[in-house]
C-alpha positions as a printed Julia matrix, in Angstrom:
213×3 Matrix{Float64}:
   0.13   -0.06   -0.03
   1.45    3.23   -1.03
   1.36    6.52    1.37
   2.56    9.39   -1.34
   2.79   12.09    1.06
   3.94   10.15    3.76
   7.03    9.21    1.77
   7.41   12.97    0.05
   6.04   16.2     0.89
   4.6    18.76   -1.7
   1.58   19.21   -3.84
  -0.66   16.59   -4.83
  -1.38   15.46   -8.57
  -4.05   15.36  -11.27
  -4.15   12.08  -12.65
  -5.93   11.13  -16.09
  -6.67    7.65  -17.28
  -8.67    7.25  -20.23
  -8.83    3.78  -21.82
 -11.45    2.33  -24.48
 -14.29    0.73  -23.57
 -13.47   -2.76  -22.28
  -9.57   -2.23  -21.34
 -10.83   -3.09  -17.91
 -10.29    0.29  -16.17
 -13.08    0.1   -14.03
 -11.0    -2.74  -12.47
  -7.56   -0.63  -12.33
  -9.9     2.28  -10.6
 -11.1     0.58   -7.9
  -7.85   -1.64   -7.01
  -6.02    1.64   -7.18
  -8.03    3.93   -5.26
  -8.28    0.88   -2.46
  -4.49    0.75   -2.91
  -3.79    4.26   -2.18
  -5.04    6.42    0.71
  -3.92    9.39   -0.69
  -5.9     8.9    -3.79
  -9.36   10.13   -4.46
 -11.58    9.89   -7.71
 -13.22   12.95   -9.48
 -17.03   12.89   -9.03
 -18.22   14.69  -12.4
 -21.35   16.81  -12.67
 -24.45   16.11  -14.83
 -27.88   16.79  -15.85
 -29.62   13.48  -16.58
 -31.8    12.01  -14.08
 -29.77    9.53  -11.43
 -30.26    5.79  -12.43
 -31.09    2.92  -10.33
 -28.87    2.29   -7.2
 -26.81    5.82   -8.27
 -26.42    8.34   -5.53
 -25.69   12.02   -5.65
 -22.64   12.6    -4.58
 -21.0     9.56   -5.05
 -21.57    8.38   -8.76
 -22.06   11.75  -10.06
 -23.66   15.01   -8.64
 -26.69   15.83  -10.65
 -28.35   19.1   -10.85
 -30.2    20.75  -13.39
 -29.21   22.5   -17.06
 -29.67   25.85  -15.52
 -27.4    25.47  -12.5
 -24.8    23.68  -15.42
 -24.65   26.4   -17.95
 -23.92   29.11  -15.03
 -20.82   26.24  -14.11
 -19.78   26.61  -17.56
 -20.13   30.49  -17.9
 -18.04   30.73  -14.64
 -15.19   28.61  -15.84
 -16.01   26.45  -12.95
 -15.2    22.82  -15.04
 -11.98   21.8   -16.1
 -13.7    20.13  -19.55
 -17.66   19.61  -20.26
 -19.58   17.94  -22.86
 -23.1    17.14  -24.2
 -24.02   13.77  -24.96
 -26.83   12.2   -26.07
 -28.74   15.11  -24.69
 -27.32   15.58  -21.26
 -24.09   17.57  -20.06
 -20.98   16.43  -18.08
 -18.23   18.23  -16.74
 -15.45   17.35  -14.48
 -15.31   20.52  -11.78
 -12.39   22.34  -11.76
 -12.15   23.94   -8.08
 -12.02   19.51   -6.22
  -8.89   19.46   -8.57
  -7.3    23.08   -7.1
  -8.04   21.72   -3.41
  -6.97   18.6    -3.52
  -3.52   19.7    -5.06
  -2.72   22.46   -2.8
  -3.99   20.13    0.33
  -1.16   17.12   -0.98
  -3.71   14.55   -2.34
  -3.43   13.46   -5.71
  -7.0    13.19   -7.57
  -8.21   10.47  -10.74
 -10.28   11.73  -13.54
 -11.75    8.9   -15.31
 -12.57   10.69  -19.0
 -12.49    9.99  -22.46
  -9.74   11.05  -25.23
 -11.63   14.13  -25.58
 -12.22   15.08  -22.13
  -8.06   14.82  -21.76
  -7.21   17.31  -24.36
  -9.77   20.14  -22.48
  -8.56   19.2   -19.24
  -4.83   19.61  -20.39
  -5.79   22.8   -21.49
  -6.66   24.28  -17.99
  -4.58   21.82  -16.01
  -1.5    21.29  -17.81
   0.09   19.94  -15.01
  -1.93   16.86  -15.0
  -0.22   14.13  -15.6
  -2.53   11.72  -18.0
  -2.25    7.43  -18.8
  -3.9     5.69  -21.67
  -4.59    2.38  -20.39
  -4.73   -0.26  -23.54
  -5.74   -3.56  -23.94
  -2.7    -6.43  -24.7
  -4.84   -7.03  -28.44
  -7.63   -6.56  -30.64
  -8.71  -10.53  -29.87
  -8.28   -9.87  -26.2
 -10.45   -6.53  -25.91
 -13.16   -8.51  -28.41
 -13.5   -11.13  -25.72
 -13.7    -8.9   -22.67
 -16.37   -7.04  -24.28
 -18.09  -10.37  -25.09
 -17.45  -11.54  -21.48
 -19.45   -8.64  -20.02
 -22.45   -9.95  -21.78
 -24.46   -6.41  -21.57
 -23.78   -5.22  -25.42
 -25.29   -6.79  -28.39
 -23.34   -7.94  -31.42
 -24.0    -4.25  -33.1
 -23.12   -2.38  -30.53
 -20.1    -4.35  -29.59
 -19.16   -3.39  -32.95
 -19.75    0.25  -32.61
 -17.25    0.18  -29.43
 -14.77   -1.28  -31.46
 -14.14    0.97  -34.15
 -14.55    3.44  -31.48
 -11.36    1.73  -29.63
  -9.78    1.97  -32.95
 -10.08    5.56  -33.3
  -8.82    6.3   -29.43
  -5.93    4.0   -29.81
  -4.81    6.33  -32.46
  -4.42    8.79  -29.77
  -1.48    6.84  -27.04
   1.03    9.21  -28.14
  -0.64   12.77  -26.93
  -0.58   10.84  -23.29
   2.21   11.14  -20.83
   2.35    7.53  -19.82
   1.07    4.15  -21.93
   0.58    0.69  -19.61
  -0.61   -2.08  -21.29
  -3.41   -3.77  -19.04
  -2.69   -7.48  -19.93
  -2.34   -8.1   -15.14
  -4.34   -6.4   -13.45
  -1.9    -6.19  -10.78
   1.03   -5.15  -12.91
  -1.35   -2.41  -14.67
  -1.92   -1.05  -10.35
   1.6    -1.22   -9.84
   2.4     0.8   -12.73
   0.32    3.44  -12.29
   1.22    3.93   -8.32
   4.73    4.06   -9.57
   3.94    6.6   -11.84
   2.05    8.56   -8.77
   5.29    8.35   -7.04
   7.13   10.08   -9.75
   4.65   12.24  -10.64
   4.84   13.78   -6.48
   8.8    14.07   -6.88
   8.49   16.7    -9.74
  10.37   19.62   -8.62
   7.21   21.73   -9.49
   5.59   19.62   -6.7
   8.19   20.16   -4.42
   8.25   23.78   -4.62
   6.99   24.5    -1.07
   9.14   21.4     0.71
  11.95   22.54   -1.19
  11.49   25.92    0.2
  11.04   24.57    3.66
  14.21   22.99    3.74
  16.36   25.79    2.62
  14.75   28.44    5.01
  16.87   25.74    7.46
  19.86   26.16    5.79
  19.26   30.05    5.33
  18.57   29.62    1.85
  16.09   31.66   -0.24
C-alpha cells in the first residue's frame, strides 16, 4: 500500500486515466483507489436523471441544466461535454483543492476530455490504459454480456480511433495483468509527486533551515 504524502511532501497530482471500453479501466480504478489512501476520485456533474442505485455526490453530482450552464459560464469545469442530450462535466475546484492539500485526484475521462483538461490543467499527468490485443478486447466486451453484436462492433470501432491517440498521453500502461497495471499506476503517481514543480513548498521549507532562499 502506497502513502505518497508520507514518503514525500509537496503538492498532489491530477491523474487522468483514459481507455477504450472493455480495457478493464473500472477494475483498475477500484483497486488503485483501495491501494492508495492519498488518491481521491473526481466526481463528475451531470444533468441526466439518477439511475437505479446511483447516489448523488458519489456516482455523480446531479444538477439541473441552468446550474450546469452557470458553472460553464463561470469557468467552473476543467472539461465538459454534451452526450446524448445531457451535459457532463469535471468540476475544476475539487482538483485545485486536492492538489493544494497534497492529495492526488483521479479523473476517468475520454480522449476528448483529456485534451480539454490538459489545456486547463497543464500540470496534470495522463495515462492511456491499453488492451493487450484486439482479440483480448473483443473477448472482454463479449464476456460482459451487456451489449449485443452491433454495440460491440461499434465499441471496437471507437476503440480503434481512441488507440490512435496514445501518443498524446504522458504514459501508456498495457493492461495484460491487473496487478501489474495497478503497480505501474502507483509508480507513476510516486514519480509525479517527486517532480520539482510539486516539491517547491517542501524545498522552500528545507532551504529556510539552511538559511537559503
